[in-house]
Backbone as XML, in Angstrom:
<?xml version="1.0"?>
<chain id="A" units="angstrom">
  <residue number="1" name="MET">
    <atom name="N" x="20.271" y="-7.873" z="-18.125"/>
    <atom name="CA" x="19.760" y="-6.915" z="-17.159"/>
    <atom name="C" x="18.235" y="-6.845" z="-17.297"/>
  </residue>
  <residue number="2" name="PRO">
    <atom name="N" x="17.495" y="-6.917" z="-16.174"/>
    <atom name="CA" x="16.038" y="-6.871" z="-16.249"/>
    <atom name="C" x="15.553" y="-5.512" z="-16.741"/>
  </residue>
  <residue number="3" name="SER">
    <atom name="N" x="14.482" y="-5.521" z="-17.489"/>
    <atom name="CA" x="13.900" y="-4.262" z="-17.953"/>
    <atom name="C" x="13.051" y="-3.668" z="-16.836"/>
  </residue>
  <residue number="4" name="ASN">
    <atom name="N" x="12.677" y="-2.399" z="-16.997"/>
    <atom name="CA" x="11.812" y="-1.744" z="-16.016"/>
    <atom name="C" x="10.475" y="-2.451" z="-15.899"/>
  </residue>
  <residue number="5" name="GLU">
    <atom name="N" x="10.034" y="-3.085" z="-16.983"/>
    <atom name="CA" x="8.763" y="-3.796" z="-16.963"/>
    <atom name="C" x="8.825" y="-5.017" z="-16.054"/>
  </residue>
  <residue number="6" name="ASP">
    <atom name="N" x="10.029" y="-5.576" z="-15.845"/>
    <atom name="CA" x="10.199" y="-6.742" z="-14.987"/>
    <atom name="C" x="10.350" y="-6.366" z="-13.514"/>
  </residue>
  <residue number="7" name="MET">
    <atom name="N" x="10.621" y="-5.107" z="-13.249"/>
    <atom name="CA" x="10.859" y="-4.655" z="-11.878"/>
    <atom name="C" x="9.533" y="-4.308" z="-11.207"/>
  </residue>
  <residue number="8" name="PRO">
    <atom name="N" x="9.374" y="-4.684" z="-9.933"/>
    <atom name="CA" x="8.149" y="-4.297" z="-9.215"/>
    <atom name="C" x="8.027" y="-2.777" z="-9.156"/>
  </residue>
  <residue number="9" name="GLN">
    <atom name="N" x="6.809" y="-2.294" z="-9.168"/>
    <atom name="CA" x="6.550" y="-0.859" z="-9.118"/>
    <atom name="C" x="6.323" y="-0.395" z="-7.679"/>
  </residue>
  <residue number="10" name="TRP">
    <atom name="N" x="6.703" y="-1.223" z="-6.709"/>
    <atom name="CA" x="6.494" y="-0.916" z="-5.302"/>
    <atom name="C" x="7.683" y="-1.426" z="-4.505"/>
  </residue>
  <residue number="11" name="ASP">
    <atom name="N" x="7.733" y="-1.045" z="-3.246"/>
    <atom name="CA" x="8.795" y="-1.478" z="-2.336"/>
    <atom name="C" x="8.442" y="-2.883" z="-1.843"/>
  </residue>
  <residue number="12" name="VAL">
    <atom name="N" x="9.214" y="-3.875" z="-2.258"/>
    <atom name="CA" x="8.878" y="-5.266" z="-1.930"/>
    <atom name="C" x="9.004" y="-5.543" z="-0.431"/>
  </residue>
  <residue number="13" name="ALA">
    <atom name="N" x="9.900" y="-4.858" z="0.257"/>
    <atom name="CA" x="10.032" y="-5.058" z="1.703"/>
    <atom name="C" x="8.798" y="-4.533" z="2.434"/>
  </residue>
  <residue number="14" name="LEU">
    <atom name="N" x="8.305" y="-3.364" z="2.031"/>
    <atom name="CA" x="7.099" y="-2.817" z="2.654"/>
    <atom name="C" x="5.882" y="-3.663" z="2.306"/>
  </residue>
  <residue number="15" name="ALA">
    <atom name="N" x="5.839" y="-4.170" z="1.089"/>
    <atom name="CA" x="4.743" y="-5.060" z="0.700"/>
    <atom name="C" x="4.754" y="-6.316" z="1.565"/>
  </residue>
  <residue number="16" name="ALA">
    <atom name="N" x="5.930" y="-6.848" z="1.828"/>
    <atom name="CA" x="6.045" y="-8.044" z="2.671"/>
    <atom name="C" x="5.590" y="-7.751" z="4.097"/>
  </residue>
  <residue number="17" name="LEU">
    <atom name="N" x="5.927" y="-6.573" z="4.629"/>
    <atom name="CA" x="5.471" y="-6.194" z="5.971"/>
    <atom name="C" x="3.949" y="-6.135" z="6.035"/>
  </residue>
  <residue number="18" name="ALA">
    <atom name="N" x="3.346" y="-5.527" z="5.028"/>
    <atom name="CA" x="1.886" y="-5.417" z="5.004"/>
    <atom name="C" x="1.235" y="-6.791" z="4.889"/>
  </residue>
  <residue number="19" name="LYS">
    <atom name="N" x="1.777" y="-7.630" z="4.034"/>
    <atom name="CA" x="1.213" y="-8.974" z="3.873"/>
    <atom name="C" x="1.355" y="-9.781" z="5.155"/>
  </residue>
  <residue number="20" name="GLU">
    <atom name="N" x="2.487" y="-9.641" z="5.831"/>
    <atom name="CA" x="2.683" y="-10.337" z="7.106"/>
    <atom name="C" x="1.678" y="-9.836" z="8.149"/>
  </residue>
  <residue number="21" name="ALA">
    <atom name="N" x="1.469" y="-8.518" z="8.203"/>
    <atom name="CA" x="0.505" y="-7.947" z="9.148"/>
    <atom name="C" x="-0.902" y="-8.456" z="8.854"/>
  </residue>
  <residue number="22" name="PHE">
    <atom name="N" x="-1.239" y="-8.550" z="7.575"/>
    <atom name="CA" x="-2.552" y="-9.063" z="7.176"/>
    <atom name="C" x="-2.724" y="-10.513" z="7.626"/>
  </residue>
  <residue number="23" name="HIS">
    <atom name="N" x="-1.717" y="-11.334" z="7.398"/>
    <atom name="CA" x="-1.806" y="-12.747" z="7.787"/>
    <atom name="C" x="-1.831" y="-12.907" z="9.307"/>
  </residue>
  <residue number="24" name="THR">
    <atom name="N" x="-1.089" y="-12.071" z="10.012"/>
    <atom name="CA" x="-1.079" y="-12.129" z="11.477"/>
    <atom name="C" x="-2.432" y="-11.721" z="12.047"/>
  </residue>
  <residue number="25" name="LYS">
    <atom name="N" x="-2.991" y="-10.633" z="11.519"/>
    <atom name="CA" x="-4.281" y="-10.134" z="12.000"/>
    <atom name="C" x="-5.420" y="-11.037" z="11.541"/>
  </residue>
  <residue number="26" name="ASN">
    <atom name="N" x="-5.242" y="-11.657" z="10.382"/>
    <atom name="CA" x="-6.263" y="-12.525" z="9.786"/>
    <atom name="C" x="-7.580" y="-11.773" z="9.579"/>
  </residue>
  <residue number="27" name="ALA">
    <atom name="N" x="-7.437" y="-10.517" z="9.213"/>
    <atom name="CA" x="-8.585" y="-9.647" z="8.950"/>
    <atom name="C" x="-8.077" y="-8.471" z="8.123"/>
  </residue>
  <residue number="28" name="PRO">
    <atom name="N" x="-8.989" y="-7.762" z="7.466"/>
    <atom name="CA" x="-8.553" y="-6.599" z="6.685"/>
    <atom name="C" x="-7.806" y="-5.590" z="7.555"/>
  </residue>
  <residue number="29" name="LEU">
    <atom name="N" x="-6.784" y="-4.999" z="6.983"/>
    <atom name="CA" x="-6.018" y="-3.973" z="7.687"/>
    <atom name="C" x="-6.718" y="-2.629" z="7.539"/>
  </residue>
  <residue number="30" name="ILE">
    <atom name="N" x="-6.644" y="-1.831" z="8.584"/>
    <atom name="CA" x="-7.201" y="-0.482" z="8.557"/>
    <atom name="C" x="-6.055" y="0.509" z="8.732"/>
  </residue>
  <residue number="31" name="LEU">
    <atom name="N" x="-6.360" y="1.784" z="8.578"/>
    <atom name="CA" x="-5.313" y="2.806" z="8.637"/>
    <atom name="C" x="-4.515" y="2.731" z="9.939"/>
  </residue>
  <residue number="32" name="ASP">
    <atom name="N" x="-5.175" y="2.453" z="11.049"/>
    <atom name="CA" x="-4.454" y="2.330" z="12.325"/>
    <atom name="C" x="-3.389" y="1.237" z="12.263"/>
  </residue>
  <residue number="33" name="ASP">
    <atom name="N" x="-3.667" y="0.152" z="11.553"/>
    <atom name="CA" x="-2.682" y="-0.926" z="11.409"/>
    <atom name="C" x="-1.441" y="-0.427" z="10.671"/>
  </residue>
  <residue number="34" name="PHE">
    <atom name="N" x="-1.649" y="0.402" z="9.652"/>
    <atom name="CA" x="-0.521" y="0.942" z="8.901"/>
    <atom name="C" x="0.257" y="1.963" z="9.738"/>
  </residue>
  <residue number="35" name="HIS">
    <atom name="N" x="-0.461" y="2.739" z="10.566"/>
    <atom name="CA" x="0.225" y="3.642" z="11.498"/>
    <atom name="C" x="1.097" y="2.835" z="12.455"/>
  </residue>
  <residue number="36" name="ASP">
    <atom name="N" x="0.566" y="1.729" z="12.967"/>
    <atom name="CA" x="1.331" y="0.871" z="13.877"/>
    <atom name="C" x="2.576" y="0.309" z="13.195"/>
  </residue>
  <residue number="37" name="LEU">
    <atom name="N" x="2.422" y="-0.149" z="11.952"/>
    <atom name="CA" x="3.576" y="-0.663" z="11.206"/>
    <atom name="C" x="4.639" y="0.418" z="11.035"/>
  </residue>
  <residue number="38" name="ALA">
    <atom name="N" x="4.193" y="1.616" z="10.680"/>
    <atom name="CA" x="5.130" y="2.721" z="10.476"/>
    <atom name="C" x="5.889" y="3.024" z="11.763"/>
  </residue>
  <residue number="39" name="ARG">
    <atom name="N" x="5.166" y="3.088" z="12.856"/>
    <atom name="CA" x="5.791" y="3.392" z="14.146"/>
    <atom name="C" x="6.733" y="2.264" z="14.574"/>
  </residue>
  <residue number="40" name="GLU">
    <atom name="N" x="6.269" y="1.032" z="14.465"/>
    <atom name="CA" x="7.053" y="-0.126" z="14.901"/>
    <atom name="C" x="8.367" y="-0.271" z="14.140"/>
  </residue>
  <residue number="41" name="HIS">
    <atom name="N" x="8.336" y="0.045" z="12.846"/>
    <atom name="CA" x="9.515" y="-0.165" z="12.003"/>
    <atom name="C" x="10.214" y="1.137" z="11.609"/>
  </residue>
  <residue number="42" name="ALA">
    <atom name="N" x="9.790" y="2.256" z="12.206"/>
    <atom name="CA" x="10.382" y="3.569" z="11.909"/>
    <atom name="C" x="10.388" y="3.854" z="10.405"/>
  </residue>
  <residue number="43" name="ILE">
    <atom name="N" x="9.206" y="3.684" z="9.808"/>
    <atom name="CA" x="9.018" y="3.906" z="8.370"/>
    <atom name="C" x="7.977" y="5.012" z="8.211"/>
  </residue>
  <residue number="44" name="ARG">
    <atom name="N" x="8.172" y="5.863" z="7.222"/>
    <atom name="CA" x="7.165" y="6.899" z="6.957"/>
    <atom name="C" x="5.863" y="6.252" z="6.501"/>
  </residue>
  <residue number="45" name="LEU">
    <atom name="N" x="4.751" y="6.693" z="7.068"/>
    <atom name="CA" x="3.444" y="6.184" z="6.667"/>
    <atom name="C" x="3.225" y="6.407" z="5.169"/>
  </residue>
  <residue number="46" name="ASP">
    <atom name="N" x="3.685" y="7.548" z="4.656"/>
    <atom name="CA" x="3.545" y="7.835" z="3.221"/>
    <atom name="C" x="4.169" y="6.734" z="2.369"/>
  </residue>
  <residue number="47" name="ASP">
    <atom name="N" x="5.320" y="6.234" z="2.782"/>
    <atom name="CA" x="5.993" y="5.184" z="2.011"/>
    <atom name="C" x="5.190" y="3.889" z="2.022"/>
  </residue>
  <residue number="48" name="ILE">
    <atom name="N" x="4.629" y="3.559" z="3.176"/>
    <atom name="CA" x="3.795" y="2.357" z="3.260"/>
    <atom name="C" x="2.567" y="2.511" z="2.371"/>
  </residue>
  <residue number="49" name="MET">
    <atom name="N" x="1.902" y="3.662" z="2.461"/>
    <atom name="CA" x="0.676" y="3.859" z="1.687"/>
    <atom name="C" x="0.965" y="3.899" z="0.186"/>
  </residue>
  <residue number="50" name="GLU">
    <atom name="N" x="2.070" y="4.524" z="-0.208"/>
    <atom name="CA" x="2.462" y="4.526" z="-1.627"/>
    <atom name="C" x="2.610" y="3.087" z="-2.120"/>
  </residue>
  <residue number="51" name="THR">
    <atom name="N" x="3.271" y="2.264" z="-1.324"/>
    <atom name="CA" x="3.458" y="0.857" z="-1.693"/>
    <atom name="C" x="2.118" y="0.149" z="-1.812"/>
  </residue>
  <residue number="52" name="LEU">
    <atom name="N" x="1.237" y="0.355" z="-0.834"/>
    <atom name="CA" x="-0.064" y="-0.318" z="-0.871"/>
    <atom name="C" x="-0.887" y="0.137" z="-2.069"/>
  </residue>
  <residue number="53" name="PHE">
    <atom name="N" x="-0.875" y="1.430" z="-2.360"/>
    <atom name="CA" x="-1.617" y="1.920" z="-3.521"/>
    <atom name="C" x="-1.051" y="1.338" z="-4.816"/>
  </residue>
  <residue number="54" name="GLN">
    <atom name="N" x="0.263" y="1.218" z="-4.911"/>
    <atom name="CA" x="0.854" y="0.604" z="-6.106"/>
    <atom name="C" x="0.443" y="-0.869" z="-6.217"/>
  </residue>
  <residue number="55" name="LEU">
    <atom name="N" x="0.384" y="-1.559" z="-5.089"/>
    <atom name="CA" x="-0.083" y="-2.951" z="-5.109"/>
    <atom name="C" x="-1.523" y="-3.030" z="-5.601"/>
  </residue>
  <residue number="56" name="VAL">
    <atom name="N" x="-2.361" y="-2.097" z="-5.146"/>
    <atom name="CA" x="-3.762" y="-2.068" z="-5.593"/>
    <atom name="C" x="-3.826" y="-1.801" z="-7.096"/>
  </residue>
  <residue number="57" name="ILE">
    <atom name="N" x="-3.092" y="-0.810" z="-7.550"/>
    <atom name="CA" x="-3.096" y="-0.445" z="-8.970"/>
    <atom name="C" x="-2.696" y="-1.630" z="-9.839"/>
  </residue>
  <residue number="58" name="HIS">
    <atom name="N" x="-1.750" y="-2.432" z="-9.363"/>
    <atom name="CA" x="-1.254" y="-3.569" z="-10.142"/>
    <atom name="C" x="-1.959" y="-4.885" z="-9.809"/>
  </residue>
  <residue number="59" name="GLY">
    <atom name="N" x="-3.077" y="-4.802" z="-9.079"/>
    <atom name="CA" x="-3.894" y="-5.982" z="-8.827"/>
    <atom name="C" x="-3.322" y="-6.967" z="-7.818"/>
  </residue>
  <residue number="60" name="GLU">
    <atom name="N" x="-2.383" y="-6.509" z="-6.983"/>
    <atom name="CA" x="-1.756" y="-7.386" z="-5.992"/>
    <atom name="C" x="-2.368" y="-7.227" z="-4.597"/>
  </residue>
  <residue number="61" name="TRP">
    <atom name="N" x="-3.265" y="-6.263" z="-4.424"/>
    <atom name="CA" x="-3.876" y="-5.981" z="-3.125"/>
    <atom name="C" x="-5.256" y="-5.407" z="-3.402"/>
  </residue>
  <residue number="62" name="LYS">
    <atom name="N" x="-6.192" y="-5.609" z="-2.498"/>
    <atom name="CA" x="-7.535" y="-5.038" z="-2.655"/>
    <atom name="C" x="-7.722" y="-3.916" z="-1.650"/>
  </residue>
  <residue number="63" name="TYR">
    <atom name="N" x="-8.297" y="-2.827" z="-2.138"/>
    <atom name="CA" x="-8.615" y="-1.680" z="-1.292"/>
    <atom name="C" x="-10.126" y="-1.631" z="-1.167"/>
  </residue>
  <residue number="64" name="THR">
    <atom name="N" x="-10.632" y="-1.676" z="0.074"/>
    <atom name="CA" x="-12.076" y="-1.668" z="0.285"/>
    <atom name="C" x="-12.468" y="-0.531" z="1.219"/>
  </residue>
  <residue number="65" name="ASP">
    <atom name="N" x="-13.736" y="-0.129" z="1.115"/>
    <atom name="CA" x="-14.247" y="0.872" z="2.047"/>
    <atom name="C" x="-14.671" y="0.173" z="3.338"/>
  </residue>
  <residue number="66" name="ARG">
    <atom name="N" x="-15.222" y="0.926" z="4.264"/>
    <atom name="CA" x="-15.599" y="0.362" z="5.568"/>
    <atom name="C" x="-16.656" y="-0.725" z="5.461"/>
  </residue>
  <residue number="67" name="SER">
    <atom name="N" x="-17.435" y="-0.697" z="4.395"/>
    <atom name="CA" x="-18.476" y="-1.713" z="4.198"/>
    <atom name="C" x="-17.944" y="-2.954" z="3.504"/>
  </residue>
  <residue number="68" name="GLY">
    <atom name="N" x="-16.680" y="-2.925" z="3.115"/>
    <atom name="CA" x="-16.082" y="-4.067" z="2.440"/>
    <atom name="C" x="-16.217" y="-4.036" z="0.931"/>
  </residue>
  <residue number="69" name="ASN">
    <atom name="N" x="-16.708" y="-2.925" z="0.391"/>
    <atom name="CA" x="-16.847" y="-2.789" z="-1.057"/>
    <atom name="C" x="-15.503" y="-2.412" z="-1.663"/>
  </residue>
  <residue number="70" name="GLN">
    <atom name="N" x="-15.079" y="-3.188" z="-2.641"/>
    <atom name="CA" x="-13.795" y="-2.927" z="-3.277"/>
    <atom name="C" x="-13.835" y="-1.599" z="-4.017"/>
  </residue>
  <residue number="71" name="GLN">
    <atom name="N" x="-12.772" y="-0.807" z="-3.844"/>
    <atom name="CA" x="-12.658" y="0.504" z="-4.471"/>
    <atom name="C" x="-11.576" y="0.469" z="-5.543"/>
  </residue>
  <residue number="72" name="HIS">
    <atom name="N" x="-11.878" y="1.073" z="-6.680"/>
    <atom name="CA" x="-10.922" y="1.127" z="-7.783"/>
    <atom name="C" x="-9.967" y="2.298" z="-7.556"/>
  </residue>
  <residue number="73" name="ILE">
    <atom name="N" x="-8.694" y="2.030" z="-7.692"/>
    <atom name="CA" x="-7.678" y="3.085" z="-7.631"/>
    <atom name="C" x="-6.768" y="2.906" z="-8.833"/>
  </residue>
  <residue number="74" name="ASP">
    <atom name="N" x="-6.562" y="3.984" z="-9.569"/>
    <atom name="CA" x="-5.610" y="3.938" z="-10.675"/>
    <atom name="C" x="-4.538" y="4.999" z="-10.423"/>
  </residue>
  <residue number="75" name="GLN">
    <atom name="N" x="-3.587" y="5.073" z="-11.318"/>
    <atom name="CA" x="-2.465" y="5.990" z="-11.111"/>
    <atom name="C" x="-2.930" y="7.432" z="-11.011"/>
  </residue>
  <residue number="76" name="SER">
    <atom name="N" x="-3.921" y="7.831" z="-11.797"/>
    <atom name="CA" x="-4.376" y="9.227" z="-11.727"/>
    <atom name="C" x="-5.051" y="9.512" z="-10.386"/>
  </residue>
  <residue number="77" name="THR">
    <atom name="N" x="-5.750" y="8.528" z="-9.825"/>
    <atom name="CA" x="-6.337" y="8.699" z="-8.492"/>
    <atom name="C" x="-5.232" y="8.892" z="-7.465"/>
  </residue>
  <residue number="78" name="LEU">
    <atom name="N" x="-4.212" y="8.045" z="-7.532"/>
    <atom name="CA" x="-3.086" y="8.169" z="-6.602"/>
    <atom name="C" x="-2.403" y="9.522" z="-6.766"/>
  </residue>
  <residue number="79" name="ASP">
    <atom name="N" x="-2.158" y="9.921" z="-7.995"/>
    <atom name="CA" x="-1.503" y="11.205" z="-8.248"/>
    <atom name="C" x="-2.293" y="12.364" z="-7.634"/>
  </residue>
  <residue number="80" name="SER">
    <atom name="N" x="-3.628" y="12.273" z="-7.657"/>
    <atom name="CA" x="-4.460" y="13.353" z="-7.123"/>
    <atom name="C" x="-4.411" y="13.430" z="-5.597"/>
  </residue>
  <residue number="81" name="LEU">
    <atom name="N" x="-3.928" y="12.385" z="-4.938"/>
    <atom name="CA" x="-3.840" y="12.382" z="-3.474"/>
    <atom name="C" x="-2.609" y="13.122" z="-2.955"/>
  </residue>
  <residue number="82" name="TYR">
    <atom name="N" x="-1.669" y="13.394" z="-3.836"/>
    <atom name="CA" x="-0.435" y="14.061" z="-3.419"/>
    <atom name="C" x="-0.648" y="15.559" z="-3.238"/>
  </residue>
  <residue number="83" name="VAL">
    <atom name="N" x="-0.098" y="16.085" z="-2.153"/>
    <atom name="CA" x="-0.069" y="17.519" z="-1.895"/>
    <atom name="C" x="1.383" y="17.858" z="-1.584"/>
  </residue>
  <residue number="84" name="LYS">
    <atom name="N" x="1.948" y="18.741" z="-2.370"/>
    <atom name="CA" x="3.363" y="19.117" z="-2.212"/>
    <atom name="C" x="4.254" y="17.880" z="-2.172"/>
  </residue>
  <residue number="85" name="ARG">
    <atom name="N" x="3.996" y="16.961" z="-3.096"/>
    <atom name="CA" x="4.772" y="15.735" z="-3.294"/>
    <atom name="C" x="4.686" y="14.768" z="-2.119"/>
  </residue>
  <residue number="86" name="ARG">
    <atom name="N" x="3.675" y="14.908" z="-1.271"/>
    <atom name="CA" x="3.469" y="14.003" z="-0.133"/>
    <atom name="C" x="2.041" y="13.478" z="-0.183"/>
  </residue>
  <residue number="87" name="LEU">
    <atom name="N" x="1.876" y="12.237" z="0.232"/>
    <atom name="CA" x="0.527" y="11.660" z="0.324"/>
    <atom name="C" x="-0.197" y="12.238" z="1.507"/>
  </residue>
</chain>
């Protein structure tokens, strides 16, 4: 049986959707792109963003500001974004 350390810390299906959207757009994704994904697939935006933040934390995705500067996000940063257990 795989240990918890071997299991991804994010939703692999949502990660695949985001990666597909990135490859289709061939440009950095913005919040509107994630809103579109959520609407198109009837998925909560919070779930998509949680997955993306986990990918960033684990070095599988880059989070940049509007100028293209990479931003560091760690678990404590993500935890601070929650209000009443929602992103």
